[in-house]
MDAnalysis code that builds the backbone (N, CA, C; Angstrom):
import MDAnalysis as mda
import numpy as np

u = mda.Universe.empty(240, n_residues=80, atom_resindex=np.repeat(np.arange(80), 3), trajectory=True)
u.add_TopologyAttr("name", ["N", "CA", "C"] * 80)
u.add_TopologyAttr("resid", np.arange(1, 81))
u.add_TopologyAttr("resname", ["UNK", "UNK", "UNK", "UNK", "UNK", "UNK", "UNK", "UNK", "UNK", "UNK", "UNK", "UNK", "UNK", "UNK", "UNK", "UNK", "UNK", "UNK", "UNK", "UNK", "UNK", "UNK", "UNK", "UNK", "UNK", "UNK", "UNK", "UNK", "UNK", "UNK", "UNK", "UNK", "UNK", "UNK", "UNK", "UNK", "UNK", "UNK", "UNK", "UNK", "UNK", "UNK", "UNK", "UNK", "UNK", "UNK", "UNK", "UNK", "UNK", "UNK", "UNK", "UNK", "UNK", "UNK", "UNK", "UNK", "UNK", "UNK", "UNK", "UNK", "UNK", "UNK", "UNK", "UNK", "UNK", "UNK", "UNK", "UNK", "UNK", "UNK", "UNK", "UNK", "UNK", "UNK", "UNK", "UNK", "UNK", "UNK", "UNK", "UNK"])
u.atoms.positions = np.array([
    [-24.241, 23.502, 6.877],
    [-24.489, 23.097, 5.431],
    [-24.980, 20.985, 5.355],
    [-26.416, 20.560, 4.916],
    [-26.935, 19.496, 5.103],
    [-25.861, 18.427, 4.175],
    [-26.230, 17.196, 4.771],
    [-26.054, 16.282, 3.597],
    [-25.510, 15.864, 2.186],
    [-26.646, 16.683, 2.039],
    [-26.951, 17.183, 0.420],
    [-25.641, 17.479, 0.100],
    [-26.065, 18.580, 0.510],
    [-24.788, 19.763, 0.214],
    [-23.704, 19.454, 0.022],
    [-23.147, 18.508, 1.324],
    [-21.661, 18.071, 1.618],
    [-21.211, 17.420, 0.490],
    [-22.331, 16.377, 0.164],
    [-21.725, 14.700, -1.047],
    [-21.496, 15.944, -1.670],
    [-22.746, 17.050, -2.530],
    [-22.347, 17.610, -3.773],
    [-20.982, 18.609, -4.184],
    [-20.787, 19.170, -2.865],
    [-18.969, 19.609, -2.472],
    [-17.950, 19.175, -2.572],
    [-18.578, 17.629, -2.125],
    [-17.179, 16.533, -2.404],
    [-16.862, 16.404, -3.776],
    [-18.134, 15.989, -4.600],
    [-18.283, 15.451, -5.646],
    [-17.267, 16.698, -6.575],
    [-18.199, 17.926, -6.258],
    [-17.452, 19.266, -6.894],
    [-15.657, 18.926, -6.809],
    [-15.506, 18.685, -5.637],
    [-13.625, 18.635, -5.399],
    [-13.049, 17.561, -6.185],
    [-14.006, 16.442, -6.085],
    [-13.625, 14.896, -6.622],
    [-13.236, 15.253, -8.113],
    [-13.963, 15.801, -8.596],
    [-14.246, 15.873, -10.442],
    [-13.321, 15.928, -10.639],
    [-12.513, 17.351, -10.639],
    [-11.647, 17.667, -11.710],
    [-10.268, 16.770, -11.381],
    [-10.170, 16.200, -10.050],
    [-9.112, 15.610, -10.159],
    [-9.082, 13.960, -11.170],
    [-10.456, 13.520, -11.156],
    [-10.758, 12.156, -11.670],
    [-10.268, 12.756, -13.457],
    [-11.104, 13.912, -13.776],
    [-10.408, 14.541, -15.186],
    [-9.231, 14.541, -15.305],
    [-8.596, 14.941, -14.875],
    [-7.186, 15.387, -14.469],
    [-6.814, 14.080, -15.278],
    [-6.509, 12.802, -14.199],
    [-6.848, 11.786, -14.598],
    [-7.001, 11.176, -15.843],
    [-8.126, 11.388, -16.051],
    [-8.580, 10.645, -17.768],
    [-7.906, 11.344, -18.904],
    [-7.333, 12.769, -18.619],
    [-6.838, 13.554, -19.773],
    [-5.162, 12.614, -19.780],
    [-4.569, 12.224, -18.633],
    [-3.478, 11.655, -18.499],
    [-3.797, 10.602, -19.295],
    [-4.490, 9.851, -18.447],
    [-4.380, 7.961, -19.184],
    [-4.860, 7.971, -20.657],
    [-5.883, 9.052, -20.395],
    [-6.225, 8.480, -22.018],
    [-5.813, 9.300, -23.002],
    [-4.966, 10.979, -23.145],
    [-4.751, 11.602, -23.620],
    [-5.408, 12.154, -24.569],
    [-6.609, 12.492, -23.862],
    [-7.548, 13.739, -24.447],
    [-7.697, 14.465, -24.370],
    [-8.373, 15.348, -24.661],
    [-8.732, 16.934, -24.300],
    [-9.868, 16.992, -22.898],
    [-9.484, 18.343, -21.980],
    [-10.534, 18.396, -21.397],
    [-12.005, 17.643, -21.597],
    [-12.535, 19.103, -22.361],
    [-13.890, 18.476, -23.030],
    [-14.059, 17.092, -22.953],
    [-13.799, 16.586, -23.800],
    [-13.877, 15.009, -24.360],
    [-13.349, 14.149, -22.518],
    [-12.660, 14.246, -22.032],
    [-12.632, 13.814, -20.532],
    [-13.914, 13.915, -19.669],
    [-14.888, 15.216, -19.734],
    [-15.459, 15.447, -19.139],
    [-17.108, 14.807, -20.101],
    [-16.783, 14.504, -21.146],
    [-18.225, 14.170, -21.631],
    [-17.722, 12.277, -21.560],
    [-16.935, 11.978, -21.212],
    [-16.422, 10.457, -21.024],
    [-16.747, 10.035, -19.547],
    [-16.198, 11.073, -18.771],
    [-16.679, 10.778, -17.574],
    [-18.392, 10.668, -16.913],
    [-18.982, 11.910, -17.847],
    [-20.041, 12.262, -17.230],
    [-21.364, 11.039, -18.316],
    [-20.785, 10.642, -18.836],
    [-21.752, 9.587, -20.031],
    [-21.621, 8.383, -19.515],
    [-20.804, 7.996, -18.552],
    [-20.233, 6.789, -17.951],
    [-21.357, 6.306, -16.770],
    [-21.177, 4.574, -16.674],
    [-21.924, 3.934, -15.690],
    [-20.743, 4.444, -14.363],
    [-20.011, 4.599, -14.248],
    [-19.242, 4.849, -13.346],
    [-20.212, 6.174, -12.558],
    [-19.741, 7.130, -13.584],
    [-20.399, 9.087, -12.970],
    [-22.243, 8.410, -12.129],
    [-22.754, 7.639, -12.611],
    [-24.111, 7.217, -12.339],
    [-24.083, 6.852, -10.893],
    [-22.593, 6.163, -10.967],
    [-22.963, 5.287, -9.629],
    [-22.545, 6.117, -8.749],
    [-21.030, 7.229, -9.240],
    [-20.690, 8.523, -8.184],
    [-21.573, 9.141, -7.695],
    [-22.797, 9.358, -8.249],
    [-23.513, 10.570, -8.045],
    [-24.368, 10.406, -6.988],
    [-24.227, 8.924, -6.278],
    [-24.770, 7.874, -5.707],
    [-24.531, 7.681, -4.400],
    [-24.471, 8.778, -3.164],
    [-23.693, 8.629, -2.061],
    [-23.591, 7.674, -1.608],
    [-25.385, 6.392, -1.581],
    [-25.245, 5.036, -0.928],
    [-23.950, 4.420, -1.181],
    [-23.696, 4.826, -2.651],
    [-22.471, 3.329, -3.245],
    [-21.122, 4.203, -2.456],
    [-21.395, 4.971, -1.751],
    [-20.090, 5.195, -1.424],
    [-18.581, 5.431, -2.271],
    [-18.624, 5.773, -3.071],
    [-17.491, 5.589, -4.251],
    [-16.510, 7.164, -4.406],
    [-17.410, 7.864, -3.940],
    [-16.875, 8.965, -3.195],
    [-15.656, 8.816, -2.690],
    [-15.367, 8.150, -2.293],
    [-14.396, 8.123, -0.550],
    [-12.747, 7.336, -1.457],
    [-13.068, 6.661, -2.807],
    [-11.819, 6.070, -3.785],
    [-11.321, 7.372, -4.266],
    [-9.896, 6.870, -4.322],
    [-8.855, 7.894, -5.387],
    [-9.522, 8.153, -6.709],
    [-8.793, 9.553, -7.087],
    [-9.082, 9.626, -8.317],
    [-8.507, 8.423, -9.509],
    [-7.007, 7.898, -8.806],
    [-6.891, 7.009, -9.480],
    [-7.473, 6.025, -9.803],
    [-7.787, 5.579, -8.720],
    [-8.955, 4.392, -8.171],
    [-10.240, 4.203, -9.374],
    [-10.387, 5.453, -9.508],
    [-11.791, 5.641, -9.882],
    [-11.910, 5.775, -11.934],
    [-10.580, 6.077, -11.634],
    [-10.216, 6.364, -13.435],
    [-9.694, 4.982, -13.926],
    [-9.284, 3.734, -13.104],
    [-9.390, 2.675, -13.437],
    [-10.235, 1.646, -13.370],
    [-11.600, 2.342, -12.523],
    [-12.837, 1.701, -12.984],
    [-13.283, 2.110, -13.923],
    [-13.012, 3.247, -14.477],
    [-13.931, 3.841, -15.668],
    [-13.390, 3.081, -17.135],
    [-11.804, 3.151, -16.774],
    [-11.280, 2.325, -17.787],
    [-11.939, 1.065, -18.153],
    [-11.722, 0.397, -16.741],
    [-12.562, -1.288, -16.859],
    [-13.737, -1.119, -18.011],
    [-14.321, 0.032, -17.215],
    [-16.092, -0.176, -17.716],
    [-15.884, 0.539, -19.597],
    [-14.953, 1.141, -19.738],
    [-14.433, 1.770, -21.160],
    [-13.972, 0.348, -22.312],
    [-13.490, -0.293, -21.201],
    [-12.570, -1.503, -22.096],
    [-13.750, -2.985, -22.227],
    [-14.113, -3.127, -21.605],
    [-15.019, -3.954, -20.986],
    [-16.295, -4.089, -21.060],
    [-16.918, -3.006, -20.537],
    [-18.595, -2.855, -20.688],
    [-18.800, -3.615, -19.001],
    [-18.282, -3.275, -18.460],
    [-18.522, -3.657, -16.727],
    [-17.388, -3.175, -15.962],
    [-17.759, -3.514, -14.687],
    [-16.748, -2.294, -13.722],
    [-17.037, -3.757, -12.873],
    [-15.991, -4.350, -11.688],
    [-15.625, -5.404, -10.378],
    [-15.223, -4.152, -9.725],
    [-16.681, -3.485, -8.973],
    [-16.073, -2.774, -7.994],
    [-15.472, -3.468, -6.448],
    [-14.580, -1.969, -6.024],
    [-14.278, -2.941, -4.616],
    [-15.086, -3.221, -4.272],
    [-14.012, -4.128, -2.838],
    [-15.035, -4.707, -2.237],
    [-15.294, -3.939, -1.098],
    [-14.751, -2.571, -0.428],
    [-15.431, -1.995, 0.574],
    [-16.008, -1.040, 0.205],
    [-16.520, -1.004, -1.368],
    [-17.484, 0.180, -1.631],
    [-19.049, -0.981, -1.617],
])
């Protein structure tokens, strides 16, 4: 498996956990949670393997997403 395929597989495993956290924290339907995630700036950065955001926990990623939704900006952790 090449590096890009591995990264896509990682995202496929990570996204359901992020969606579950969005549903819990925002109390919204699954379809709405997908819309929120996929339309976010955070997701555009998460899709970029070079940002290394994929190594953060789903809870941390949702925290960043909530920050984006509330403030319009994201303060990325130093290690990314």
